[in-house]
C-alpha positions as CSV (number, residue, x, y, z in Angstrom):
1,M,-73.5,-56.4,-49.1
2,S,-75.1,-55.5,-45.9
3,Q,-71.9,-54.4,-44.4
4,D,-71.5,-51.9,-47.4
5,I,-74.9,-50.6,-46.8
6,Q,-74.5,-50.1,-43.3
7,T,-71.0,-48.3,-44.2
8,T,-72.6,-46.0,-46.4
9,D,-75.6,-45.1,-44.1
10,V,-74.3,-44.6,-40.8
11,D,-72.2,-41.3,-40.1
12,P,-68.9,-42.3,-39.2
13,E,-68.8,-39.7,-36.2
14,Y,-72.1,-41.1,-34.8
15,D,-71.3,-42.3,-31.1
16,P,-74.8,-44.0,-29.6
17,D,-73.8,-43.5,-26.2
18,T,-73.5,-39.6,-26.2
19,E,-75.2,-38.3,-29.3
20,E,-79.3,-38.7,-30.2
21,R,-80.2,-39.0,-33.9
22,D,-82.8,-36.9,-35.2
23,D,-86.1,-38.8,-36.4
24,T,-85.7,-36.6,-39.7
25,V,-81.9,-38.2,-40.3
26,I,-83.0,-41.6,-39.5
27,K,-86.0,-41.3,-42.2
28,V,-83.6,-40.0,-44.8
29,A,-81.0,-42.4,-44.0
30,L,-83.4,-45.1,-44.2
31,M,-84.7,-44.1,-47.5
32,W,-81.5,-43.8,-49.0
33,S,-80.8,-47.6,-47.6
34,L,-84.1,-48.7,-49.4
35,G,-83.1,-47.1,-52.6
36,V,-79.5,-48.6,-52.5
37,I,-81.1,-52.0,-51.9
38,V,-83.7,-51.5,-55.0
39,V,-80.7,-50.4,-57.2
40,L,-78.4,-53.4,-56.2
41,G,-81.7,-55.9,-56.3
42,V,-82.2,-55.0,-59.8
43,V,-78.6,-55.2,-60.9
44,G,-78.4,-58.6,-59.3
45,G,-81.4,-59.4,-61.1
46,V,-79.9,-58.6,-64.4
47,V,-76.6,-60.2,-63.8
48,A,-78.8,-63.5,-62.6
49,M,-80.6,-63.7,-66.0
50,V,-77.5,-63.1,-67.7
51,F,-74.9,-65.7,-65.9
52,I,-77.5,-68.3,-64.3
53,K,-78.9,-70.8,-66.7
54,K,-81.4,-73.4,-65.3
55,D,-81.1,-76.7,-67.2
56,E,-80.0,-75.4,-70.2
57,P,-77.9,-77.1,-72.7
58,S,-74.3,-76.3,-73.1
59,Q,-73.8,-73.3,-75.3
60,I,-70.7,-73.6,-77.9
61,T,-69.4,-70.1,-78.4
62,E,-66.1,-68.8,-79.5
63,T,-64.7,-65.3,-78.4
64,E,-63.3,-63.2,-81.2
65,S,-59.8,-62.2,-79.4
66,P,-57.9,-59.0,-80.9
67,L,-54.8,-60.0,-83.1
68,P,-51.4,-59.4,-81.8
69,E,-49.7,-56.5,-83.9
70,L,-47.7,-57.9,-86.9
71,A,-44.1,-57.8,-86.7
72,D,-42.1,-55.7,-89.2
73,L,-41.8,-57.5,-92.6
74,P,-38.7,-58.4,-93.7
75,E,-37.2,-56.1,-96.8
76,V,-37.3,-59.4,-98.9
77,E,-39.6,-60.9,-101.0
78,A,-40.7,-64.6,-100.9
79,P,-39.7,-66.7,-104.0
80,A,-42.3,-68.1,-106.4
81,I,-43.2,-71.8,-104.9
82,P,-46.3,-72.4,-107.0
83,F,-48.0,-75.9,-106.1
84,V,-50.5,-77.5,-108.5
85,D,-53.6,-79.9,-107.4
86,I,-52.9,-83.1,-109.1
87,T,-55.2,-85.4,-107.2
88,E,-57.5,-86.4,-109.8
89,S,-55.0,-86.4,-112.8
90,A,-52.6,-88.5,-110.6
91,G,-55.3,-91.0,-110.0
92,I,-56.3,-90.4,-106.2
93,D,-60.0,-90.9,-106.1
94,F,-60.1,-91.2,-102.2
95,R,-62.9,-89.9,-100.2
96,H,-62.8,-89.5,-96.3
97,Q,-65.8,-91.0,-94.7
98,N,-66.3,-89.8,-91.0
99,G,-69.7,-91.2,-90.4
100,A,-71.5,-88.0,-89.7
101,A,-75.5,-88.6,-89.8
102,G,-76.7,-85.6,-87.6
103,E,-75.9,-86.7,-84.3
104,K,-72.7,-84.5,-84.0
105,L,-70.4,-87.1,-82.5
106,L,-66.9,-85.5,-81.3
107,P,-64.7,-88.5,-83.7
108,E,-66.5,-87.1,-86.7
109,T,-64.4,-83.9,-86.4
110,M,-60.9,-85.4,-86.2
111,G,-60.8,-86.5,-89.6
112,G,-58.2,-89.1,-90.9
113,G,-54.4,-89.3,-91.1
114,C,-52.1,-90.2,-94.5
115,G,-48.8,-91.1,-95.3
116,F,-45.9,-91.8,-97.5
117,L,-44.2,-95.3,-97.4
118,D,-42.6,-97.3,-99.8
119,Y,-44.7,-100.5,-99.4
120,D,-43.3,-102.5,-102.5
121,N,-39.6,-101.2,-102.0
122,D,-39.2,-99.8,-105.4
123,G,-37.6,-96.7,-104.3
124,D,-40.5,-94.1,-104.5
125,A,-43.3,-93.0,-102.1
126,D,-46.6,-94.5,-102.2
127,I,-49.6,-93.2,-100.1
128,L,-51.9,-94.5,-97.6
129,F,-55.0,-93.0,-96.4
130,V,-56.6,-94.0,-93.2
131,N,-60.4,-93.9,-93.4
132,S,-63.1,-93.9,-90.8
133,K,-66.7,-95.3,-91.2
134,H,-70.3,-95.2,-90.9
135,W,-71.4,-95.7,-87.5
136,D,-72.4,-99.3,-86.5
137,W,-75.8,-98.2,-85.4
138,S,-76.4,-95.9,-88.3
139,A,-79.0,-96.7,-91.0
140,D,-78.3,-98.8,-94.0
141,F,-76.2,-96.4,-96.5
142,N,-76.8,-98.6,-99.7
143,N,-74.2,-101.0,-98.3
144,E,-71.4,-98.7,-98.5
145,V,-68.3,-100.0,-97.0
146,S,-65.4,-97.7,-96.3
147,T,-61.7,-98.7,-96.0
148,L,-58.2,-97.8,-95.8
149,A,-56.7,-97.0,-99.2
150,L,-53.4,-97.7,-100.7
151,Y,-52.0,-96.3,-103.8
152,E,-48.9,-97.2,-105.5
153,N,-46.3,-94.7,-107.0
154,D,-45.2,-95.2,-110.6
155,G,-42.1,-93.3,-109.6
156,K,-43.2,-90.2,-111.5
157,G,-46.0,-89.3,-109.6
158,D,-48.9,-91.1,-110.9
159,F,-50.8,-93.4,-108.7
160,K,-52.7,-96.6,-109.0
161,N,-55.3,-98.1,-106.2
162,V,-53.8,-101.3,-104.9
163,T,-55.8,-101.4,-101.8
164,E,-57.5,-104.8,-102.1
165,A,-54.3,-106.3,-103.8
166,A,-52.4,-105.8,-100.9
167,G,-54.9,-106.7,-98.3
168,L,-55.9,-103.3,-97.0
169,N,-59.7,-103.3,-97.5
170,I,-60.2,-103.2,-93.9
171,S,-63.1,-101.2,-92.3
172,V,-62.3,-99.6,-89.2
173,Y,-63.0,-96.1,-87.5
174,G,-59.3,-95.2,-88.4
175,Q,-57.5,-91.9,-87.1
176,G,-53.9,-92.1,-87.5
177,C,-51.1,-94.3,-88.9
178,A,-47.6,-95.0,-88.3
179,F,-45.0,-96.9,-90.7
180,A,-41.9,-98.9,-89.6
181,D,-40.2,-102.2,-90.1
182,F,-41.1,-103.4,-86.8
183,D,-39.1,-106.7,-87.6
184,N,-36.1,-105.3,-89.4
185,D,-36.9,-107.7,-92.3
186,G,-36.8,-105.0,-95.0
187,N,-40.3,-104.6,-95.5
188,V,-42.5,-101.6,-94.0
189,D,-45.2,-102.6,-91.7
190,I,-48.2,-100.5,-91.0
191,F,-49.7,-99.8,-87.6
192,I,-53.7,-98.0,-87.5
193,A,-54.7,-96.0,-84.7
194,A,-58.5,-96.3,-84.3
195,L,-61.6,-95.8,-82.5
196,G,-61.7,-99.1,-80.8
197,S,-59.0,-101.7,-81.1
198,N,-55.8,-100.8,-83.1
199,L,-54.3,-102.7,-86.0
200,L,-50.7,-103.9,-86.8
201,L,-50.5,-105.0,-90.2
202,K,-47.6,-106.8,-91.2
203,N,-45.8,-106.5,-94.7
204,E,-45.2,-109.8,-96.5
205,G,-43.7,-108.7,-99.7
206,G,-46.5,-106.2,-100.5
207,K,-49.4,-108.1,-99.0
208,F,-50.3,-107.1,-95.5
209,T,-51.7,-109.5,-92.8
210,D,-53.1,-108.7,-89.4
211,A,-50.4,-109.3,-86.8
212,T,-52.3,-107.2,-83.7
213,K,-53.0,-110.0,-81.5
214,V,-49.6,-111.6,-81.8
215,A,-47.9,-108.3,-81.3
216,G,-50.3,-107.3,-78.5
217,V,-50.6,-103.8,-79.6
218,G,-54.4,-103.7,-80.1
219,G,-55.0,-101.6,-77.0
220,D,-58.2,-101.5,-75.1
221,A,-61.6,-102.5,-77.3
222,D,-63.0,-98.9,-75.9
223,A,-60.0,-96.7,-76.5
224,W,-59.9,-93.8,-78.9
225,S,-56.4,-93.6,-80.2
226,S,-55.1,-91.0,-82.5
227,S,-51.7,-90.2,-83.6
228,A,-48.8,-92.9,-83.3
229,G,-45.2,-93.0,-84.0
230,C,-42.0,-95.2,-83.6
231,A,-38.5,-94.8,-82.2
232,D,-35.8,-96.7,-80.6
233,I,-36.4,-95.8,-77.0
234,D,-34.0,-98.3,-75.3
235,G,-31.1,-98.5,-78.0
236,D,-31.4,-102.2,-78.7
237,G,-31.8,-101.9,-82.5
238,D,-35.7,-102.2,-82.9
239,L,-38.4,-99.8,-82.9
240,D,-40.7,-99.5,-80.1
241,L,-44.1,-97.9,-80.5
242,F,-45.9,-94.9,-78.6
243,V,-49.8,-94.5,-79.2
244,C,-51.5,-91.5,-78.2
245,N,-54.8,-91.8,-76.8
246,Y,-57.3,-88.6,-77.0
247,L,-60.5,-88.8,-74.7
248,K,-62.5,-91.5,-72.5
249,W,-65.4,-91.4,-75.1
250,S,-68.6,-93.2,-75.6
251,R,-71.6,-92.2,-77.7
252,E,-73.9,-92.2,-74.7
253,Y,-71.8,-89.8,-73.0
254,D,-71.4,-87.6,-76.0
255,I,-75.1,-87.4,-76.8
256,A,-75.8,-86.7,-72.9
257,Q,-73.7,-83.5,-73.1
258,N,-76.5,-81.8,-75.4
259,F,-73.8,-79.3,-76.6
260,Q,-75.4,-76.6,-78.4
261,L,-74.4,-73.8,-81.0
262,T,-75.3,-70.3,-79.8
263,G,-78.6,-69.6,-82.0
264,G,-78.1,-72.9,-83.4
265,G,-78.9,-76.6,-82.8
266,R,-76.7,-79.5,-81.4
267,A,-72.9,-78.6,-81.8
268,Y,-69.7,-80.7,-81.5
269,G,-68.7,-81.1,-78.0
270,R,-65.5,-79.6,-76.3
271,P,-62.8,-82.1,-75.0
272,Q,-63.1,-80.1,-71.6
273,A,-66.3,-82.1,-70.9
274,F,-64.5,-85.5,-71.4
275,D,-61.9,-87.2,-69.2
276,G,-58.3,-87.7,-70.2
277,V,-56.8,-91.0,-70.9
278,Y,-53.2,-92.4,-70.8
279,P,-51.0,-92.9,-73.8
280,Y,-49.6,-96.6,-74.7
281,L,-46.1,-97.1,-75.0
282,Y,-44.8,-100.4,-76.2
283,R,-41.2,-101.9,-76.1
284,N,-40.3,-104.1,-79.0
285,D,-39.3,-107.5,-77.8
286,G,-37.7,-108.4,-81.2
287,D,-39.8,-111.5,-81.7
288,G,-42.8,-110.0,-83.5
289,K,-44.2,-109.4,-79.9
290,F,-44.6,-106.0,-77.9
291,T,-44.7,-105.5,-74.0
292,D,-46.7,-102.5,-72.6
293,I,-44.5,-100.5,-70.5
294,S,-46.5,-97.3,-70.0
295,K,-46.7,-97.4,-66.4
296,D,-43.2,-98.4,-65.3
297,A,-41.6,-96.2,-68.4
298,G,-43.5,-92.9,-66.4
299,V,-45.5,-91.7,-69.5
300,Q,-48.8,-92.2,-67.4
301,V,-49.5,-88.7,-65.8
302,N,-52.2,-87.5,-63.6
303,N,-53.8,-84.3,-62.9
304,V,-54.5,-82.9,-59.9
305,R,-57.5,-85.0,-59.3
306,G,-55.4,-88.1,-59.7
307,T,-57.1,-89.1,-62.8
308,P,-55.2,-89.4,-66.3
309,L,-54.3,-86.0,-67.6
310,A,-53.3,-86.4,-71.4
311,K,-55.9,-86.0,-74.1
312,S,-53.1,-86.6,-76.8
313,L,-53.4,-85.8,-80.6
314,A,-49.8,-86.0,-81.8
315,V,-46.4,-87.0,-81.0
316,T,-42.8,-86.8,-82.2
317,F,-39.4,-87.9,-81.2
318,C,-36.2,-85.9,-80.8
319,D,-33.0,-86.4,-78.7
320,F,-33.6,-82.6,-77.2
321,D,-30.6,-82.9,-74.9
322,Q,-28.4,-84.8,-77.2
323,D,-27.8,-87.5,-74.1
324,G,-28.1,-90.4,-76.8
325,G,-31.6,-91.3,-75.6
326,M,-34.7,-90.5,-78.0
327,D,-37.1,-88.1,-76.2
328,I,-41.0,-87.9,-76.7
329,M,-42.7,-84.7,-77.3
330,V,-46.7,-85.0,-77.0
331,A,-49.1,-82.4,-77.9
332,N,-52.6,-82.4,-76.0
333,D,-55.8,-80.7,-76.6
334,T,-56.8,-78.2,-73.8
335,V,-54.5,-79.6,-71.2
336,Q,-50.7,-79.1,-70.7
337,N,-48.3,-80.5,-73.6
338,L,-45.8,-83.2,-72.1
339,L,-42.0,-83.7,-72.5
340,F,-40.7,-87.1,-71.8
341,V,-37.2,-87.0,-71.3
342,N,-35.2,-90.4,-71.7
343,Q,-33.5,-91.3,-68.6
344,G,-32.0,-94.6,-70.1
345,E,-33.3,-98.3,-69.5
346,G,-36.5,-97.5,-70.6
347,K,-37.5,-94.9,-68.2
348,F,-38.8,-91.2,-68.6
349,A,-39.5,-88.0,-66.8
350,E,-42.0,-85.7,-67.7
351,M,-40.5,-82.4,-68.1
352,G,-42.9,-80.2,-70.0
353,A,-43.5,-77.5,-67.7
354,A,-40.1,-77.4,-66.4
355,A,-38.7,-77.0,-70.1
356,G,-41.3,-74.3,-71.0
357,V,-43.4,-76.4,-73.6
358,A,-46.4,-77.2,-71.5
359,F,-48.3,-74.1,-71.8
360,D,-48.7,-70.6,-73.5
361,S,-46.5,-67.8,-72.5
362,D,-49.6,-66.7,-69.8
363,G,-49.4,-70.0,-68.4
364,K,-52.7,-71.5,-70.1
365,A,-53.0,-74.6,-71.9
366,R,-54.1,-74.7,-75.7
367,G,-56.2,-76.8,-77.9
368,A,-53.1,-78.7,-79.5
369,M,-53.1,-80.7,-82.7
370,G,-50.2,-81.4,-84.8
371,L,-46.5,-80.9,-84.1
372,D,-42.9,-81.2,-85.4
373,T,-39.3,-80.3,-84.6
374,A,-36.3,-78.7,-86.6
375,H,-33.0,-77.0,-86.6
376,F,-34.9,-74.3,-88.5
377,R,-32.0,-71.6,-88.0
378,N,-29.4,-73.9,-89.2
379,S,-27.7,-73.8,-85.7
380,N,-28.0,-75.8,-82.3
381,A,-31.4,-74.2,-81.8
382,V,-34.5,-76.5,-82.0
383,G,-37.8,-75.4,-82.7
384,I,-40.9,-77.4,-81.6
385,A,-44.0,-76.2,-83.8
386,I,-47.6,-76.9,-82.6
387,G,-50.8,-76.2,-84.4
388,N,-53.6,-74.8,-82.1
389,F,-56.9,-73.9,-82.0
390,S,-58.6,-70.8,-83.6
391,N,-57.9,-67.7,-81.7
392,E,-55.1,-69.5,-80.4
393,M,-51.8,-68.6,-82.5
394,S,-49.4,-71.6,-83.3
395,A,-46.7,-72.1,-81.0
396,L,-43.1,-72.0,-81.9
397,Y,-41.0,-73.2,-78.7
398,V,-37.4,-72.7,-79.4
399,Q,-34.3,-74.2,-77.2
400,P,-31.2,-72.2,-78.3
401,D,-29.1,-75.1,-77.1
402,F,-29.4,-78.4,-76.0
403,D,-30.4,-77.6,-72.1
404,L,-34.1,-78.3,-72.3
405,Q,-35.1,-74.7,-71.8
406,F,-37.5,-73.5,-74.4
407,T,-39.3,-69.8,-74.9
408,D,-42.3,-69.4,-77.2
409,E,-41.0,-67.2,-80.1
410,A,-43.9,-67.5,-82.3
411,V,-44.7,-63.8,-82.0
412,P,-41.2,-62.5,-82.7
413,T,-40.6,-64.8,-85.6
414,G,-44.0,-63.8,-87.4
415,L,-45.5,-67.0,-87.1
416,G,-47.9,-66.2,-84.3
417,P,-49.9,-63.3,-85.5
418,N,-50.3,-65.2,-88.9
419,T,-51.8,-68.3,-87.7
420,R,-53.9,-66.6,-84.9
421,L,-57.3,-66.9,-86.6
422,E,-56.9,-70.5,-88.1
423,L,-57.8,-73.9,-86.5
424,T,-54.6,-75.8,-87.3
425,F,-54.0,-79.5,-87.4
426,G,-51.3,-80.7,-89.6
427,V,-47.9,-78.8,-89.2
428,F,-44.5,-79.7,-90.4
429,Y,-41.3,-78.2,-91.4
430,A,-39.8,-78.6,-95.0
431,D,-37.4,-76.8,-97.3
432,F,-39.7,-76.3,-100.0
433,D,-37.6,-73.8,-102.3
434,L,-34.5,-75.7,-101.3
435,D,-32.6,-72.6,-100.4
436,G,-31.2,-74.4,-97.3
437,R,-33.8,-73.3,-94.6
438,V,-36.7,-75.1,-93.9
439,D,-40.0,-73.6,-94.4
440,F,-43.2,-74.1,-92.2
441,F,-46.6,-75.5,-93.5
442,S,-49.9,-75.8,-91.8
443,A,-53.4,-77.4,-92.7
444,N,-56.5,-76.0,-91.4
445,G,-60.1,-76.3,-90.9
446,H,-62.9,-75.8,-88.4
447,L,-64.7,-78.3,-86.7
448,E,-68.4,-76.8,-87.1
449,E,-69.8,-76.5,-90.5
450,E,-71.8,-73.3,-89.5
451,I,-69.2,-71.7,-87.3
452,N,-69.5,-68.7,-89.6
453,K,-73.1,-68.0,-88.3
454,V,-71.5,-67.8,-84.6
455,Q,-68.1,-66.2,-85.4
456,S,-67.9,-63.9,-88.8
457,S,-64.1,-64.4,-88.6
458,Q,-64.2,-68.3,-88.8
459,H,-65.1,-70.5,-91.8
460,Y,-65.3,-74.2,-91.9
461,E,-63.1,-74.6,-94.9
462,Q,-59.8,-72.9,-94.4
463,P,-57.1,-72.4,-96.7
464,P,-53.7,-74.2,-95.9
465,Q,-50.8,-71.8,-94.9
466,L,-47.0,-71.9,-96.0
467,F,-44.5,-69.7,-94.3
468,W,-41.1,-69.0,-96.1
469,N,-38.0,-69.1,-93.7
470,C,-36.2,-65.6,-94.4
471,G,-33.3,-66.4,-92.1
472,P,-32.6,-65.0,-88.4
473,E,-30.9,-62.2,-89.7
474,N,-34.4,-60.6,-90.8
475,P,-37.0,-58.6,-88.6
476,T,-39.5,-61.5,-89.3
477,E,-37.9,-65.3,-89.8
478,F,-41.2,-66.5,-91.3
479,M,-43.1,-64.7,-93.9
480,D,-46.7,-66.0,-95.0
481,V,-46.3,-66.7,-98.6
482,S,-49.2,-65.1,-100.6
483,K,-51.2,-66.8,-103.3
484,K,-49.0,-64.9,-105.9
485,S,-46.2,-66.9,-104.8
486,C,-47.8,-70.5,-104.0
487,G,-50.8,-70.5,-106.5
488,A,-54.5,-70.6,-106.3
489,D,-54.3,-74.5,-106.0
490,F,-52.5,-74.2,-102.8
491,V,-54.6,-71.6,-101.0
492,K,-58.0,-73.2,-102.0
493,P,-60.2,-73.7,-98.6
494,L,-60.5,-77.3,-97.5
495,V,-61.6,-79.1,-94.1
496,G,-57.8,-79.5,-93.5
497,R,-56.8,-82.3,-91.0
498,G,-53.6,-84.6,-91.5
499,A,-50.9,-83.8,-93.7
500,G,-47.4,-85.2,-94.9
501,Y,-44.9,-84.8,-97.4
502,A,-42.5,-86.5,-100.0
503,D,-40.6,-86.1,-103.4
504,I,-43.4,-88.2,-105.4
505,D,-42.0,-87.4,-108.8
506,S,-38.2,-87.6,-108.1
507,D,-37.3,-84.0,-109.2
508,G,-35.6,-83.1,-105.8
509,D,-38.4,-80.8,-104.3
510,I,-41.4,-81.4,-101.9
511,D,-44.6,-82.4,-102.5
512,V,-47.7,-82.1,-99.7
513,L,-50.6,-84.1,-98.9
514,I,-53.5,-83.0,-97.1
515,T,-56.5,-84.8,-96.0
516,A,-60.0,-83.6,-95.3
517,S,-62.4,-84.4,-92.8
518,G,-65.3,-85.6,-94.9
519,Q,-63.9,-84.8,-98.4
520,A,-61.2,-85.6,-101.1
521,P,-57.8,-85.1,-100.1
522,R,-55.5,-82.9,-101.9
523,L,-52.1,-83.9,-103.4
524,L,-50.1,-80.6,-104.3
525,R,-47.0,-81.0,-106.8
526,N,-44.5,-78.5,-105.9
527,D,-43.4,-76.8,-109.3
528,Q,-40.9,-74.2,-108.2
529,Q,-38.5,-73.2,-110.7
530,V,-35.8,-71.1,-108.5
531,G,-32.9,-73.2,-109.9
532,H,-31.5,-74.4,-106.3
533,H,-29.3,-77.4,-105.7
534,W,-30.4,-80.2,-103.6
535,L,-29.2,-83.5,-101.9
536,R,-31.6,-86.3,-100.7
537,L,-30.3,-89.1,-98.6
538,K,-32.2,-92.8,-97.6
539,L,-30.7,-94.2,-94.9
540,N,-30.5,-98.0,-94.2
541,G,-29.5,-99.3,-90.6
542,S,-27.6,-102.4,-89.9
543,K,-26.6,-102.2,-86.5
544,S,-29.5,-99.6,-85.8
545,N,-33.1,-100.2,-86.9
546,R,-33.5,-101.0,-90.8
547,D,-35.3,-97.6,-91.4
548,A,-32.5,-95.7,-89.5
549,I,-35.6,-93.7,-87.5
550,G,-33.9,-91.4,-85.1
551,A,-30.6,-90.8,-87.4
552,R,-29.2,-87.4,-87.4
553,V,-27.6,-86.1,-90.6
554,E,-25.2,-83.1,-90.4
555,L,-24.1,-81.3,-93.9
556,K,-21.9,-78.3,-94.5
557,A,-21.8,-76.3,-97.6
558,G,-20.8,-72.8,-98.3
559,G,-20.2,-72.0,-94.6
560,T,-23.7,-73.1,-93.5
561,T,-24.5,-76.0,-91.6
562,Q,-27.9,-77.8,-91.8
563,R,-28.9,-80.6,-89.4
564,R,-31.8,-83.1,-90.1
565,Q,-33.3,-86.0,-88.3
566,V,-34.7,-89.3,-90.1
567,M,-38.3,-88.7,-88.7
568,P,-41.2,-89.6,-90.3
569,T,-43.7,-89.2,-87.2
570,K,-44.8,-85.5,-87.1
571,S,-47.8,-83.2,-88.2
572,Y,-51.2,-85.0,-86.9
573,L,-52.1,-88.3,-87.8
574,S,-49.7,-88.7,-90.4
575,Q,-46.2,-89.7,-91.6
576,S,-43.6,-88.2,-94.2
577,E,-41.4,-89.8,-96.0
578,L,-38.3,-91.5,-94.4
579,A,-35.6,-89.4,-96.8
580,V,-34.2,-86.4,-95.7
581,T,-33.6,-83.4,-98.3
582,F,-31.2,-80.6,-98.1
583,G,-31.4,-77.4,-100.0
584,L,-28.2,-76.3,-100.9
585,G,-29.2,-73.0,-102.8
586,Q,-26.6,-71.7,-105.2
587,H,-23.8,-74.3,-103.7
588,D,-23.1,-77.0,-105.9
589,K,-20.8,-78.9,-103.6
590,V,-21.0,-80.4,-100.5
591,D,-18.2,-79.9,-98.2
592,K,-18.7,-82.7,-95.4
593,L,-21.7,-85.2,-94.8
594,T,-22.0,-86.8,-91.3
595,I,-24.3,-89.2,-90.1
596,T,-25.2,-89.9,-86.5
597,W,-26.8,-93.3,-86.6
598,P,-29.4,-94.2,-83.7
599,D,-27.0,-96.6,-82.3
600,G,-24.6,-93.4,-81.5
601,S,-21.8,-94.5,-84.4
602,K,-20.8,-91.8,-86.6
603,Q,-20.1,-92.1,-90.5
604,D,-18.8,-89.8,-92.9
605,V,-20.1,-89.9,-96.4
606,T,-18.2,-88.3,-99.6
607,V,-20.8,-86.5,-101.8
608,E,-19.4,-86.6,-105.4
609,K,-22.1,-84.5,-107.1
610,V,-25.3,-82.7,-105.8
611,D,-28.9,-82.9,-107.3
612,Q,-29.2,-86.5,-106.7
613,A,-30.8,-89.0,-104.5
614,L,-28.3,-91.3,-102.4
615,V,-28.8,-94.6,-100.4
616,V,-26.6,-94.8,-97.6
617,E,-25.8,-98.0,-96.0
618,Q,-24.6,-98.2,-92.4
619,E,-21.1,-99.3,-92.3
């Protein structure tokens, strides 16, 4: 600053060795100098008052960012895909308990997961809800105990609470879930990711017993696990387990941060204030036991400070480079996403930044929650969709071919601008109108109940969104489906968190389940009547894992090739059904159906007729 003042006040032609300065000139110069000093002092004081805070609590604010311009709408109209809320009429009386009692602890915002599983092997989709609970240090809430909740499907979409009979009346601060037949005995087991020790519950003919200690997958007692999923990462025929861990958290540290809403009271904290943690990768040893191979496998990534980088909230699996090994995609909150590329023999190389999926197009990390992958263009192109925080549009990283090079196409496809305002958690692809193209779903909801007082464009409860896939030949590939097309029940706001899908009533189309933080869930029955044909497949492995998780199915009909993967791990904290659904549109014949099993073997299946569900056994 002083150099600037001197430069302003001294005549550039003045030579002190040859020229005398007049006293008047010096006086004038001095007065100008003092004036500049005063002005700069006032400005500096204002700046200091605005930007320098002494011993003030952290202020939680949100910046309202301008929306990008919407792409041209396609010259097509979304079909009617009405959804009906059947939660109560179907017998679902679950309500999520997050333990909120005024302290505003970060885990209270995360909600709980859900999932579809056939726990009793009767061929239909049952439902599990993951619950949290009152904090152990809270006052007595009339001895209220919150537990997991299991609902048995009668095959027609009506449900019965069988939690106690199944041995799942377990109280834990639960977050996510993963379903898999870990021991290949024909019964689906349950893994619960929690704040604290995790749980592995073995299915013994419809009754679950705690196998955590024997299996060795409980994790650290003070860890905070979120989503989890299973895949055969080493090709040995059984399912290994990946567990996301979110943050290094404690009640004492959270309260000490003293987060504040601007103009309000205490706020829920931001993940930036907490350290990251490593995920878990457990190798299935085939004898009911697992080995933690996280360090040796290469999934423990450090930041520039040499401490754990990951703040993971979602995971899914896909063989992105088609080399026969399952890769692992991880969505991280406020730090870069991670892509672990399978190198064989249980080893992985982290290539998120090199592949283009670590950051947004400006090189910034986003608040990533849920994710899913799909061949959404019925081509080799693979799209990784990630739901992000409010004022951060959802990502759509597209790999045109199997070369591990992705570009975020959220804006040109129309998905980005229409997801900018929402705070998105659960996301997934599914063909809701059975036209042969997978559509896109997102569950939305904010963290702060009073966020509307801080930011007028935000609301605690937010409507879910459905984007119809118009096809790549249209200017906009994903069209935001209106209330008129999807129904008032679908767009009713809630504090959306986990989400999954299944055909609950055996009519061939995809129904949706959404969990809500501290609220009742929502079960939405798909009542579309477009008249499109369909085919559903449930695969049973023999040489591969029994659930055939990771199998790829290719169907050719009417000149179009569709691709699906058996992968229940997607969305946020949740699991979807194992069966894969192909919409066939007006085509009533399948020309060719080929299954690539997880062990790499291929099998052609003859389809005699459509509009049916087939069970295919591995040869």
